[in-house]
Backbone atoms as SQL, in Angstrom:
CREATE TABLE atoms (id INTEGER PRIMARY KEY, chain TEXT, resi INTEGER, resn TEXT, atom TEXT, x REAL, y REAL, z REAL);
INSERT INTO atoms VALUES
  (1, 'A', 1, 'MET', 'N', -11.728, -38.854, 42.613),
  (2, 'A', 1, 'MET', 'CA', -12.174, -38.026, 41.516),
  (3, 'A', 1, 'MET', 'C', -11.121, -36.951, 41.251),
  (4, 'A', 2, 'PRO', 'N', -10.533, -36.946, 40.041),
  (5, 'A', 2, 'PRO', 'CA', -9.498, -35.957, 39.745),
  (6, 'A', 2, 'PRO', 'C', -10.115, -34.580, 39.543),
  (7, 'A', 3, 'THR', 'N', -9.382, -33.592, 39.981),
  (8, 'A', 3, 'THR', 'CA', -9.853, -32.214, 39.804),
  (9, 'A', 3, 'THR', 'C', -9.199, -31.627, 38.564),
  (10, 'A', 4, 'THR', 'N', -9.940, -30.871, 37.840),
  (11, 'A', 4, 'THR', 'CA', -9.398, -30.210, 36.652),
  (12, 'A', 4, 'THR', 'C', -9.471, -28.708, 36.855),
  (13, 'A', 5, 'LYS', 'N', -8.426, -28.067, 36.404),
  (14, 'A', 5, 'LYS', 'CA', -8.399, -26.615, 36.516),
  (15, 'A', 5, 'LYS', 'C', -8.863, -26.020, 35.193),
  (16, 'A', 6, 'THR', 'N', -9.718, -25.071, 35.279),
  (17, 'A', 6, 'THR', 'CA', -10.183, -24.380, 34.082),
  (18, 'A', 6, 'THR', 'C', -9.763, -22.919, 34.170),
  (19, 'A', 7, 'ALA', 'N', -9.535, -22.358, 33.037),
  (20, 'A', 7, 'ALA', 'CA', -9.151, -20.946, 32.994),
  (21, 'A', 7, 'ALA', 'C', -10.355, -20.099, 33.373),
  (22, 'A', 8, 'PRO', 'N', -10.111, -19.018, 34.086),
  (23, 'A', 8, 'PRO', 'CA', -11.245, -18.156, 34.439),
  (24, 'A', 8, 'PRO', 'C', -11.872, -17.584, 33.178),
  (25, 'A', 9, 'SER', 'N', -13.179, -17.563, 33.171),
  (26, 'A', 9, 'SER', 'CA', -13.868, -17.085, 31.974),
  (27, 'A', 9, 'SER', 'C', -13.797, -15.560, 31.909),
  (28, 'A', 10, 'LYS', 'N', -13.615, -15.073, 30.692),
  (29, 'A', 10, 'LYS', 'CA', -13.549, -13.636, 30.474),
  (30, 'A', 10, 'LYS', 'C', -14.906, -13.146, 29.999),
  (31, 'A', 11, 'PRO', 'N', -15.220, -11.927, 30.322),
  (32, 'A', 11, 'PRO', 'CA', -16.461, -11.380, 29.770),
  (33, 'A', 11, 'PRO', 'C', -16.370, -11.293, 28.247),
  (34, 'A', 12, 'ALA', 'N', -17.496, -11.363, 27.585),
  (35, 'A', 12, 'ALA', 'CA', -17.514, -11.362, 26.125),
  (36, 'A', 12, 'ALA', 'C', -16.948, -10.068, 25.554),
  (37, 'A', 13, 'SER', 'N', -17.092, -8.966, 26.280),
  (38, 'A', 13, 'SER', 'CA', -16.635, -7.687, 25.748),
  (39, 'A', 13, 'SER', 'C', -15.147, -7.446, 25.983),
  (40, 'A', 14, 'ALA', 'N', -14.490, -8.288, 26.763),
  (41, 'A', 14, 'ALA', 'CA', -13.079, -8.044, 27.077),
  (42, 'A', 14, 'ALA', 'C', -12.183, -8.274, 25.871),
  (43, 'A', 15, 'GLY', 'N', -12.332, -9.401, 25.166),
  (44, 'A', 15, 'GLY', 'CA', -11.457, -9.681, 24.035),
  (45, 'A', 15, 'GLY', 'C', -12.110, -9.464, 22.694),
  (46, 'A', 16, 'ALA', 'N', -13.407, -9.278, 22.684),
  (47, 'A', 16, 'ALA', 'CA', -14.109, -9.117, 21.417),
  (48, 'A', 16, 'ALA', 'C', -13.955, -7.693, 20.898),
  (49, 'A', 17, 'ASN', 'N', -14.199, -7.530, 19.622),
  (50, 'A', 17, 'ASN', 'CA', -14.169, -6.229, 18.958),
  (51, 'A', 17, 'ASN', 'C', -12.809, -5.556, 19.017),
  (52, 'A', 18, 'LYS', 'N', -11.740, -6.338, 19.095),
  (53, 'A', 18, 'LYS', 'CA', -10.401, -5.764, 19.027),
  (54, 'A', 18, 'LYS', 'C', -9.905, -5.913, 17.605),
  (55, 'A', 19, 'THR', 'N', -10.412, -5.072, 16.727),
  (56, 'A', 19, 'THR', 'CA', -10.015, -5.108, 15.341),
  (57, 'A', 19, 'THR', 'C', -8.824, -4.191, 15.144),
  (58, 'A', 20, 'VAL', 'N', -7.778, -4.729, 14.555),
  (59, 'A', 20, 'VAL', 'CA', -6.586, -3.946, 14.290),
  (60, 'A', 20, 'VAL', 'C', -6.841, -3.122, 13.037),
  (61, 'A', 21, 'THR', 'N', -6.684, -1.822, 13.146),
  (62, 'A', 21, 'THR', 'CA', -6.794, -0.966, 11.979),
  (63, 'A', 21, 'THR', 'C', -5.486, -0.211, 11.816),
  (64, 'A', 22, 'MET', 'N', -5.174, 0.140, 10.577),
  (65, 'A', 22, 'MET', 'CA', -3.973, 0.898, 10.283),
  (66, 'A', 22, 'MET', 'C', -4.349, 2.089, 9.416),
  (67, 'A', 23, 'ILE', 'N', -3.576, 3.159, 9.545),
  (68, 'A', 23, 'ILE', 'CA', -3.798, 4.344, 8.737),
  (69, 'A', 23, 'ILE', 'C', -2.581, 4.542, 7.858),
  (70, 'A', 24, 'GLY', 'N', -2.823, 4.662, 6.553),
  (71, 'A', 24, 'GLY', 'CA', -1.726, 4.820, 5.612),
  (72, 'A', 24, 'GLY', 'C', -2.121, 5.714, 4.450),
  (73, 'A', 25, 'THR', 'N', -1.218, 5.835, 3.501),
  (74, 'A', 25, 'THR', 'CA', -1.407, 6.701, 2.345),
  (75, 'A', 25, 'THR', 'C', -1.558, 5.846, 1.083),
  (76, 'A', 26, 'VAL', 'N', -2.519, 6.213, 0.239),
  (77, 'A', 26, 'VAL', 'CA', -2.732, 5.488, -1.011),
  (78, 'A', 26, 'VAL', 'C', -1.596, 5.838, -1.975),
  (79, 'A', 27, 'GLU', 'N', -0.853, 4.825, -2.398),
  (80, 'A', 27, 'GLU', 'CA', 0.269, 5.017, -3.320),
  (81, 'A', 27, 'GLU', 'C', -0.132, 4.742, -4.761),
  (82, 'A', 28, 'SER', 'N', -1.107, 3.849, -4.962),
  (83, 'A', 28, 'SER', 'CA', -1.526, 3.515, -6.317),
  (84, 'A', 28, 'SER', 'C', -3.017, 3.235, -6.328),
  (85, 'A', 29, 'ASP', 'N', -3.702, 3.828, -7.312),
  (86, 'A', 29, 'ASP', 'CA', -5.138, 3.575, -7.473),
  (87, 'A', 29, 'ASP', 'C', -5.451, 3.195, -8.915),
  (88, 'A', 30, 'LYS', 'N', -4.513, 2.534, -9.583),
  (89, 'A', 30, 'LYS', 'CA', -4.655, 2.220, -10.997),
  (90, 'A', 30, 'LYS', 'C', -5.525, 0.994, -11.260),
  (91, 'A', 31, 'ARG', 'N', -5.735, 0.152, -10.251),
  (92, 'A', 31, 'ARG', 'CA', -6.526, -1.059, -10.453),
  (93, 'A', 31, 'ARG', 'C', -7.955, -0.839, -9.973),
  (94, 'A', 32, 'ALA', 'N', -8.890, -1.545, -10.568),
  (95, 'A', 32, 'ALA', 'CA', -10.292, -1.424, -10.185),
  (96, 'A', 32, 'ALA', 'C', -10.520, -2.107, -8.840),
  (97, 'A', 33, 'ARG', 'N', -11.083, -1.371, -7.901),
  (98, 'A', 33, 'ARG', 'CA', -11.420, -1.846, -6.556),
  (99, 'A', 33, 'ARG', 'C', -10.220, -2.345, -5.766),
  (100, 'A', 34, 'SER', 'N', -9.023, -1.945, -6.144),
  (101, 'A', 34, 'SER', 'CA', -7.808, -2.326, -5.422),
  (102, 'A', 34, 'SER', 'C', -6.917, -1.111, -5.259),
  (103, 'A', 35, 'ARG', 'N', -6.286, -1.003, -4.113),
  (104, 'A', 35, 'ARG', 'CA', -5.390, 0.101, -3.816),
  (105, 'A', 35, 'ARG', 'C', -4.119, -0.442, -3.187),
  (106, 'A', 36, 'THR', 'N', -3.019, 0.269, -3.404),
  (107, 'A', 36, 'THR', 'CA', -1.782, -0.011, -2.690),
  (108, 'A', 36, 'THR', 'C', -1.636, 1.069, -1.639),
  (109, 'A', 37, 'VAL', 'N', -1.624, 0.661, -0.369),
  (110, 'A', 37, 'VAL', 'CA', -1.538, 1.603, 0.745),
  (111, 'A', 37, 'VAL', 'C', -0.217, 1.378, 1.460),
  (112, 'A', 38, 'VAL', 'N', 0.494, 2.473, 1.760),
  (113, 'A', 38, 'VAL', 'CA', 1.769, 2.403, 2.458),
  (114, 'A', 38, 'VAL', 'C', 1.586, 2.969, 3.858),
  (115, 'A', 39, 'VAL', 'N', 1.985, 2.177, 4.863),
  (116, 'A', 39, 'VAL', 'CA', 1.930, 2.607, 6.252),
  (117, 'A', 39, 'VAL', 'C', 3.367, 2.883, 6.691),
  (118, 'A', 40, 'ASP', 'N', 3.674, 4.155, 6.966),
  (119, 'A', 40, 'ASP', 'CA', 5.005, 4.541, 7.428),
  (120, 'A', 40, 'ASP', 'C', 5.024, 4.572, 8.947),
  (121, 'A', 41, 'TYR', 'N', 6.127, 4.084, 9.529),
  (122, 'A', 41, 'TYR', 'CA', 6.275, 4.130, 10.980),
  (123, 'A', 41, 'TYR', 'C', 7.753, 4.191, 11.317),
  (124, 'A', 42, 'LYS', 'N', 8.046, 4.549, 12.553),
  (125, 'A', 42, 'LYS', 'CA', 9.427, 4.608, 13.023),
  (126, 'A', 42, 'LYS', 'C', 9.585, 3.623, 14.167),
  (127, 'A', 43, 'THR', 'N', 10.708, 2.923, 14.170),
  (128, 'A', 43, 'THR', 'CA', 10.995, 1.965, 15.223),
  (129, 'A', 43, 'THR', 'C', 12.441, 2.148, 15.665),
  (130, 'A', 44, 'MET', 'N', 12.723, 1.787, 16.889),
  (131, 'A', 44, 'MET', 'CA', 14.066, 1.965, 17.410),
  (132, 'A', 44, 'MET', 'C', 14.958, 0.796, 17.011),
  (133, 'A', 45, 'HIS', 'N', 16.164, 1.115, 16.544),
  (134, 'A', 45, 'HIS', 'CA', 17.123, 0.085, 16.174),
  (135, 'A', 45, 'HIS', 'C', 17.549, -0.648, 17.442),
  (136, 'A', 46, 'PRO', 'N', 17.576, -1.984, 17.427),
  (137, 'A', 46, 'PRO', 'CA', 17.859, -2.732, 18.656),
  (138, 'A', 46, 'PRO', 'C', 19.274, -2.515, 19.195),
  (139, 'A', 47, 'LYS', 'N', 20.235, -2.281, 18.333),
  (140, 'A', 47, 'LYS', 'CA', 21.615, -2.142, 18.805),
  (141, 'A', 47, 'LYS', 'C', 22.011, -0.688, 19.033),
  (142, 'A', 48, 'TYR', 'N', 21.668, 0.180, 18.097),
  (143, 'A', 48, 'TYR', 'CA', 22.163, 1.548, 18.147),
  (144, 'A', 48, 'TYR', 'C', 21.210, 2.545, 18.784),
  (145, 'A', 49, 'GLY', 'N', 19.948, 2.169, 18.946),
  (146, 'A', 49, 'GLY', 'CA', 19.011, 3.054, 19.629),
  (147, 'A', 49, 'GLY', 'C', 18.486, 4.186, 18.769),
  (148, 'A', 50, 'LYS', 'N', 18.902, 4.259, 17.528),
  (149, 'A', 50, 'LYS', 'CA', 18.429, 5.308, 16.639),
  (150, 'A', 50, 'LYS', 'C', 17.073, 4.911, 16.065),
  (151, 'A', 51, 'PHE', 'N', 16.210, 5.904, 15.853),
  (152, 'A', 51, 'PHE', 'CA', 14.919, 5.624, 15.247),
  (153, 'A', 51, 'PHE', 'C', 15.086, 5.491, 13.738),
  (154, 'A', 52, 'VAL', 'N', 14.570, 4.380, 13.200),
  (155, 'A', 52, 'VAL', 'CA', 14.703, 4.062, 11.790),
  (156, 'A', 52, 'VAL', 'C', 13.318, 4.093, 11.160),
  (157, 'A', 53, 'SER', 'N', 13.223, 4.718, 9.983),
  (158, 'A', 53, 'SER', 'CA', 11.945, 4.768, 9.270),
  (159, 'A', 53, 'SER', 'C', 11.706, 3.437, 8.560),
  (160, 'A', 54, 'ARG', 'N', 10.523, 2.906, 8.730),
  (161, 'A', 54, 'ARG', 'CA', 10.126, 1.664, 8.073),
  (162, 'A', 54, 'ARG', 'C', 8.790, 1.902, 7.383),
  (163, 'A', 55, 'ARG', 'N', 8.435, 1.000, 6.471),
  (164, 'A', 55, 'ARG', 'CA', 7.150, 1.098, 5.800),
  (165, 'A', 55, 'ARG', 'C', 6.602, -0.285, 5.511),
  (166, 'A', 56, 'THR', 'N', 5.292, -0.388, 5.569),
  (167, 'A', 56, 'THR', 'CA', 4.589, -1.616, 5.252),
  (168, 'A', 56, 'THR', 'C', 3.687, -1.340, 4.060),
  (169, 'A', 57, 'VAL', 'N', 3.785, -2.169, 3.035),
  (170, 'A', 57, 'VAL', 'CA', 2.970, -2.004, 1.837),
  (171, 'A', 57, 'VAL', 'C', 1.822, -3.006, 1.899),
  (172, 'A', 58, 'LEU', 'N', 0.597, -2.504, 1.819),
  (173, 'A', 58, 'LEU', 'CA', -0.596, -3.334, 1.918),
  (174, 'A', 58, 'LEU', 'C', -1.395, -3.246, 0.622),
  (175, 'A', 59, 'GLN', 'N', -1.943, -4.363, 0.199),
  (176, 'A', 59, 'GLN', 'CA', -2.874, -4.387, -0.932),
  (177, 'A', 59, 'GLN', 'C', -4.277, -4.368, -0.331),
  (178, 'A', 60, 'VAL', 'N', -5.071, -3.357, -0.688),
  (179, 'A', 60, 'VAL', 'CA', -6.345, -3.087, -0.021),
  (180, 'A', 60, 'VAL', 'C', -7.495, -3.186, -1.011),
  (181, 'A', 61, 'HIS', 'N', -8.615, -3.759, -0.553),
  (182, 'A', 61, 'HIS', 'CA', -9.838, -3.843, -1.354),
  (183, 'A', 61, 'HIS', 'C', -10.695, -2.616, -1.072),
  (184, 'A', 62, 'ASP', 'N', -11.054, -1.885, -2.128),
  (185, 'A', 62, 'ASP', 'CA', -11.898, -0.696, -2.028),
  (186, 'A', 62, 'ASP', 'C', -13.113, -0.933, -2.918),
  (187, 'A', 63, 'GLU', 'N', -14.181, -1.423, -2.330),
  (188, 'A', 63, 'GLU', 'CA', -15.352, -1.852, -3.092),
  (189, 'A', 63, 'GLU', 'C', -15.970, -0.721, -3.910),
  (190, 'A', 64, 'SER', 'N', -16.006, 0.488, -3.359),
  (191, 'A', 64, 'SER', 'CA', -16.699, 1.592, -4.035),
  (192, 'A', 64, 'SER', 'C', -15.756, 2.511, -4.806),
  (193, 'A', 65, 'ASN', 'N', -14.480, 2.169, -4.906),
  (194, 'A', 65, 'ASN', 'CA', -13.486, 3.011, -5.579),
  (195, 'A', 65, 'ASN', 'C', -13.520, 4.439, -5.033),
  (196, 'A', 66, 'ASP', 'N', -13.644, 4.561, -3.718),
  (197, 'A', 66, 'ASP', 'CA', -13.794, 5.864, -3.069),
  (198, 'A', 66, 'ASP', 'C', -12.461, 6.579, -2.888),
  (199, 'A', 67, 'SER', 'N', -11.399, 5.842, -2.623),
  (200, 'A', 67, 'SER', 'CA', -10.104, 6.471, -2.339),
  (201, 'A', 67, 'SER', 'C', -9.352, 6.755, -3.632),
  (202, 'A', 68, 'LYS', 'N', -8.542, 7.791, -3.582),
  (203, 'A', 68, 'LYS', 'CA', -7.741, 8.197, -4.726),
  (204, 'A', 68, 'LYS', 'C', -6.288, 8.344, -4.287),
  (205, 'A', 69, 'LEU', 'N', -5.416, 8.561, -5.240),
  (206, 'A', 69, 'LEU', 'CA', -3.985, 8.686, -4.991),
  (207, 'A', 69, 'LEU', 'C', -3.712, 9.822, -4.009),
  (208, 'A', 70, 'GLY', 'N', -2.933, 9.548, -2.972),
  (209, 'A', 70, 'GLY', 'CA', -2.562, 10.561, -1.991),
  (210, 'A', 70, 'GLY', 'C', -3.475, 10.661, -0.787),
  (211, 'A', 71, 'ASP', 'N', -4.617, 9.961, -0.783),
  (212, 'A', 71, 'ASP', 'CA', -5.540, 10.008, 0.353),
  (213, 'A', 71, 'ASP', 'C', -4.970, 9.253, 1.545),
  (214, 'A', 72, 'ARG', 'N', -5.301, 9.738, 2.755),
  (215, 'A', 72, 'ARG', 'CA', -4.979, 8.981, 3.970),
  (216, 'A', 72, 'ARG', 'C', -6.205, 8.144, 4.286),
  (217, 'A', 73, 'VAL', 'N', -6.013, 6.830, 4.434),
  (218, 'A', 73, 'VAL', 'CA', -7.133, 5.917, 4.608),
  (219, 'A', 73, 'VAL', 'C', -6.901, 5.020, 5.818),
  (220, 'A', 74, 'GLU', 'N', -8.002, 4.520, 6.358),
  (221, 'A', 74, 'GLU', 'CA', -7.961, 3.547, 7.447),
  (222, 'A', 74, 'GLU', 'C', -8.351, 2.197, 6.867),
  (223, 'A', 75, 'VAL', 'N', -7.547, 1.168, 7.164),
  (224, 'A', 75, 'VAL', 'CA', -7.799, -0.167, 6.633),
  (225, 'A', 75, 'VAL', 'C', -7.851, -1.172, 7.772),
  (226, 'A', 76, 'LYS', 'N', -8.547, -2.292, 7.521),
  (227, 'A', 76, 'LYS', 'CA', -8.624, -3.362, 8.514),
  (228, 'A', 76, 'LYS', 'C', -8.425, -4.697, 7.808),
  (229, 'A', 77, 'PRO', 'N', -7.966, -5.707, 8.523),
  (230, 'A', 77, 'PRO', 'CA', -7.768, -7.018, 7.895),
  (231, 'A', 77, 'PRO', 'C', -9.102, -7.677, 7.557),
  (232, 'A', 78, 'CYS', 'N', -9.074, -8.522, 6.533),
  (233, 'A', 78, 'CYS', 'CA', -10.271, -9.244, 6.104),
  (234, 'A', 78, 'CYS', 'C', -9.849, -10.612, 5.589),
  (235, 'A', 79, 'ARG', 'N', -10.796, -11.358, 5.092),
  (236, 'A', 79, 'ARG', 'CA', -10.478, -12.662, 4.521),
  (237, 'A', 79, 'ARG', 'C', -9.649, -12.443, 3.259),
  (238, 'A', 80, 'PRO', 'N', -8.850, -13.408, 2.846),
  (239, 'A', 80, 'PRO', 'CA', -8.068, -13.243, 1.620),
  (240, 'A', 80, 'PRO', 'C', -8.966, -13.081, 0.389),
  (241, 'A', 81, 'MET', 'N', -8.760, -11.993, -0.336),
  (242, 'A', 81, 'MET', 'CA', -9.529, -11.742, -1.550),
  (243, 'A', 81, 'MET', 'C', -8.758, -12.168, -2.793),
  (244, 'A', 82, 'SER', 'N', -7.442, -12.212, -2.688),
  (245, 'A', 82, 'SER', 'CA', -6.590, -12.692, -3.769),
  (246, 'A', 82, 'SER', 'C', -5.285, -13.150, -3.130),
  (247, 'A', 83, 'ARG', 'N', -4.275, -13.388, -3.951),
  (248, 'A', 83, 'ARG', 'CA', -3.010, -13.888, -3.412),
  (249, 'A', 83, 'ARG', 'C', -2.355, -12.888, -2.467),
  (250, 'A', 84, 'THR', 'N', -2.506, -11.607, -2.722),
  (251, 'A', 84, 'THR', 'CA', -1.850, -10.591, -1.890),
  (252, 'A', 84, 'THR', 'C', -2.819, -9.673, -1.157),
  (253, 'A', 85, 'LYS', 'N', -4.083, -9.667, -1.527),
  (254, 'A', 85, 'LYS', 'CA', -5.040, -8.716, -0.957),
  (255, 'A', 85, 'LYS', 'C', -5.723, -9.303, 0.272),
  (256, 'A', 86, 'ARG', 'N', -5.359, -8.759, 1.464),
  (257, 'A', 86, 'ARG', 'CA', -5.914, -9.245, 2.721),
  (258, 'A', 86, 'ARG', 'C', -6.417, -8.117, 3.618),
  (259, 'A', 87, 'TRP', 'N', -6.588, -6.937, 3.067),
  (260, 'A', 87, 'TRP', 'CA', -7.042, -5.775, 3.819),
  (261, 'A', 87, 'TRP', 'C', -8.200, -5.145, 3.064),
  (262, 'A', 88, 'THR', 'N', -9.085, -4.471, 3.815),
  (263, 'A', 88, 'THR', 'CA', -10.205, -3.776, 3.204),
  (264, 'A', 88, 'THR', 'C', -10.273, -2.348, 3.740),
  (265, 'A', 89, 'LEU', 'N', -10.796, -1.452, 2.931),
  (266, 'A', 89, 'LEU', 'CA', -10.884, -0.038, 3.284),
  (267, 'A', 89, 'LEU', 'C', -12.016, 0.188, 4.271),
  (268, 'A', 90, 'VAL', 'N', -11.727, 0.896, 5.360),
  (269, 'A', 90, 'VAL', 'CA', -12.746, 1.246, 6.339),
  (270, 'A', 90, 'VAL', 'C', -13.316, 2.616, 6.008),
  (271, 'A', 91, 'ARG', 'N', -12.427, 3.620, 5.862),
  (272, 'A', 91, 'ARG', 'CA', -12.873, 4.981, 5.567),
  (273, 'A', 91, 'ARG', 'C', -11.712, 5.797, 5.037),
  (274, 'A', 92, 'VAL', 'N', -12.044, 6.874, 4.386),
  (275, 'A', 92, 'VAL', 'CA', -11.033, 7.834, 3.952),
  (276, 'A', 92, 'VAL', 'C', -10.901, 8.861, 5.062),
  (277, 'A', 93, 'VAL', 'N', -9.719, 8.917, 5.676),
  (278, 'A', 93, 'VAL', 'CA', -9.494, 9.819, 6.801),
  (279, 'A', 93, 'VAL', 'C', -9.325, 11.251, 6.310),
  (280, 'A', 94, 'GLU', 'N', -8.517, 11.425, 5.268),
  (281, 'A', 94, 'GLU', 'CA', -8.216, 12.760, 4.762),
  (282, 'A', 94, 'GLU', 'C', -7.976, 12.667, 3.264),
  (283, 'A', 95, 'ARG', 'N', -8.568, 13.582, 2.526),
  (284, 'A', 95, 'ARG', 'CA', -8.372, 13.613, 1.080),
  (285, 'A', 95, 'ARG', 'C', -7.017, 14.225, 0.767),
  (286, 'A', 96, 'GLY', 'N', -6.305, 13.614, -0.179),
  (287, 'A', 96, 'GLY', 'CA', -5.011, 14.134, -0.592),
  (288, 'A', 96, 'GLY', 'C', -5.183, 15.200, -1.656),
  (289, 'A', 97, 'ASN', 'N', -4.087, 15.901, -1.930),
  (290, 'A', 97, 'ASN', 'CA', -4.166, 16.909, -2.983),
  (291, 'A', 97, 'ASN', 'C', -4.100, 16.208, -4.326),
  (292, 'A', 98, 'ARG', 'N', -5.012, 16.557, -5.202),
  (293, 'A', 98, 'ARG', 'CA', -5.127, 15.927, -6.502),
  (294, 'A', 98, 'ARG', 'C', -4.190, 16.615, -7.484),
  (295, 'A', 99, 'VAL', 'N', -3.129, 15.949, -7.845),
  (296, 'A', 99, 'VAL', 'CA', -2.177, 16.493, -8.796),
  (297, 'A', 99, 'VAL', 'C', -2.247, 15.636, -10.047),
  (298, 'A', 100, 'GLU', 'N', -2.571, 16.260, -11.151),
  (299, 'A', 100, 'GLU', 'CA', -2.644, 15.558, -12.428),
  (300, 'A', 100, 'GLU', 'C', -1.271, 15.628, -13.095),
  (301, 'A', 101, 'LEU', 'N', -0.744, 14.498, -13.504),
  (302, 'A', 101, 'LEU', 'CA', 0.530, 14.470, -14.201),
  (303, 'A', 101, 'LEU', 'C', 0.282, 14.664, -15.692),
  (304, 'A', 102, 'VAL', 'N', 0.996, 15.612, -16.268),
  (305, 'A', 102, 'VAL', 'CA', 0.882, 15.879, -17.691),
  (306, 'A', 102, 'VAL', 'C', 2.159, 15.410, -18.347),
  (307, 'A', 103, 'THR', 'N', 2.036, 14.482, -19.270),
  (308, 'A', 103, 'THR', 'CA', 3.215, 13.964, -19.956),
  (309, 'A', 103, 'THR', 'C', 3.271, 14.539, -21.358),
  (310, 'A', 104, 'GLN', 'N', 4.490, 14.775, -21.825),
  (311, 'A', 104, 'GLN', 'CA', 4.662, 15.292, -23.161),
  (312, 'A', 104, 'GLN', 'C', 5.004, 14.156, -24.100),
  (313, 'A', 105, 'ASP', 'N', 4.566, 14.284, -25.323),
  (314, 'A', 105, 'ASP', 'CA', 4.884, 13.313, -26.349),
  (315, 'A', 105, 'ASP', 'C', 6.331, 13.536, -26.790),
  (316, 'A', 106, 'PRO', 'N', 7.208, 12.530, -26.675),
  (317, 'A', 106, 'PRO', 'CA', 8.616, 12.749, -27.032),
  (318, 'A', 106, 'PRO', 'C', 8.829, 13.011, -28.514),
  (319, 'A', 107, 'THR', 'N', 7.873, 12.628, -29.355),
  (320, 'A', 107, 'THR', 'CA', 8.023, 12.868, -30.793),
  (321, 'A', 107, 'THR', 'C', 7.493, 14.224, -31.218),
  (322, 'A', 108, 'ALA', 'N', 6.792, 14.922, -30.313),
  (323, 'A', 108, 'ALA', 'CA', 6.218, 16.226, -30.661),
  (324, 'A', 108, 'ALA', 'C', 7.319, 17.267, -30.775),
  (325, 'A', 109, 'LYS', 'N', 7.167, 18.150, -31.747),
  (326, 'A', 109, 'LYS', 'CA', 8.156, 19.215, -31.939),
  (327, 'A', 109, 'LYS', 'C', 7.713, 20.431, -31.139),
  (328, 'A', 110, 'PRO', 'N', 8.667, 21.159, -30.561),
  (329, 'A', 110, 'PRO', 'CA', 8.288, 22.339, -29.780),
  (330, 'A', 110, 'PRO', 'C', 7.660, 23.413, -30.696),
  (331, 'A', 111, 'ALA', 'N', 6.675, 24.097, -30.165),
  (332, 'A', 111, 'ALA', 'CA', 5.985, 25.136, -30.945),
  (333, 'A', 111, 'ALA', 'C', 6.851, 26.376, -31.009),
  (334, 'A', 112, 'LYS', 'N', 6.874, 27.005, -32.181),
  (335, 'A', 112, 'LYS', 'CA', 7.638, 28.240, -32.342),
  (336, 'A', 112, 'LYS', 'C', 6.767, 29.420, -31.974),
  (337, 'A', 113, 'ALA', 'N', 7.371, 30.356, -31.253),
  (338, 'A', 113, 'ALA', 'CA', 6.604, 31.517, -30.810),
  (339, 'A', 113, 'ALA', 'C', 6.745, 32.687, -31.735);
């Protein structure tokens, strides 16, 4: 009778519930229920040892349109919602400062004082 080796069983709580979450900044909130979130990080250059700034751009699903431009948000992976959208919003960590951009009409003439 041949003997078979089996891997030792792990408890259910050991590998479960390891959801990867990332914290980033909302760069664009122009689309309905979709956000562009940028995650900035620093990594060491393999040859020179200097720390280099890198960024990851994520397309995030925001069901309630809760996040706005400049907010720091926590996101987690989810099933593909579109060709590029594979992350969903968990929570808004910190509200960003709301700056309204005012654009001038290039055809408008300056007012005389």
